[in-house]
N, C-alpha and C positions, 0 to 999 in steps of 0.2 A: 470483692474481697481481694486484698493485695498481700496475702501472706504466702510464705513458701509452702510447697507441697508437704503435707504431714508425712511423718515416717510411715504410718499405717498405709497411706495411699501408695508410697513407693513399693512397700511389700506387696500390696494387692496387685499392682501393675507388673511388678517383677515376676509374680507367679503366673500371670495371664498368658495364655498362649495365643499367638496371632493365627487367625483363621484364614486358610486359603480356600476353604470349602465354600461353594456357592449354593444358592437356593435353586434347586432343580424343579422342573415341572412334575417329576415323579414324586418328590416330597409333598408338594402342594396338593396334588390330586387326592391324597389319603387324608387330608385334614377335614374337619367339619365344614359344611357349606359356607357359614358366615366368615370363618377364618380365611377360607380359600378365596372368597370374593374380595375380602379386604386385601390380602396379599397380592392378588392379581391387579386391583385397582392401584395399589401402591407401587406397582411395577418392580417387584423385588426379584423376579426370575432372572437368574444370571448374576446377581450381585452377591458379594461376600456376606456370610453370616456374621453379624457382629458379635464380638466377645467382650467388649468393654463400652461403657457409656459414661459420659461426664455431663452432669447437669448442674445448672445454676438456678437457684430459687430466691424469691423474695416475697414477703407477705407478712402475715401476722401469726402469732403463736400465743398460746396460753397454757398454763401448767395444770389447770383444773377448770371445771365448768363455772366455778364461782369467781375466778380471776378475770381481770380485764385482759383484753387482747393487746399485744405490744408488738413493735416491729421486729422482723427477723430477716436475715439473709443467709443463704447456705450454699454450699457446694457438695455435690454428692458424686462418688465414683462407684460404678458397678462393674462387676466381672461375672461372666457366666462360666468361664472355665479357667480357674477353679471358681466355685460359687463364693461370692463375697461383696462387700460394699464398705465404704466409709462415707459418713455424712458429717461434715464439719460446718457448724452454724454459729453465727453471732447474734445473740439476742439483745435487745435494748428495752429491758423492763421499765426504766426511768431515765430521764435526761442524765447524761454523763455517766451512766452505769452500763457496763457491757459484760455479758456472760458468754463465754466461748464454750461450746459443746462439741465433743467429738463422740460419735456413736458408730461402732464398727463391728464387722464380722470378717476377719481375715485369717486364712489358714485354719478354718474350723473353730475359731475362738472369737467370743465377743468381748467388747470393750466399750465402756461408757465413762466419760470423764467430762466434768464441768469446772470452769475456772472464772473467777471474777476478774474483770479487766484483763483477761487473758494470762494472768500471772498467779493469782492466789487460788490454790486448790479448794474446791468446794465439795468435791466428791469424785471418787474413781472406783469403778466396779468391774470385777472379772469373776470368772468361776463357772461351773457347769450350768447353773440356772441362767446365767446371762448368755452363755454359749447357745442354749436352747431358745431363749427369747430373741436373740439377734438372728439366728437361723430362720425363725418364724417370720421376723421382719423381712429378711431377704426374700423368702418365698412369697409373702404377700405383695411385695413390690415388683 
C-alpha cells in the first residue's frame, strides 16, 4: 500500500509512550507456565516491552457467509499505551473496483469509514456503540 499515513495513525502514535521498561525475570516467573515457557524460548528477558506494533496483511475478505471471497490488503497499527488501533484496508470486490476501509479505536473513540475508489463516501460511523465495539475488537486482538 503506497498511501500516506492516515490522520488516525498519526494521532495513535502521537499518544503512544516509548517504553524504556524491559522484561525482567521477576515478571516472567509469576506468569502461567505455558506463557513463561514461551517467553523464555522467545528470549525476551532484558528486551524492551513493545508499546506499538505495525502489521501488513494480505488475503481474502467477505462481508457475509453468502458472499464470495475477494482480495484484500491492509495495514494495521496497534498501541498498548494508550490502548488503540487503526486498520486501513483496500478491498477489491470486482475488477477495477476498490473499497477503502478505515477501522479505528483512538483516544477512547471508535471510527469506521468506507469509501469507493478511495474517494466516494459509502459510510462513516462514530458514537458510543461503535466506541464499545472497537474497544472490544482491540481487546480481542
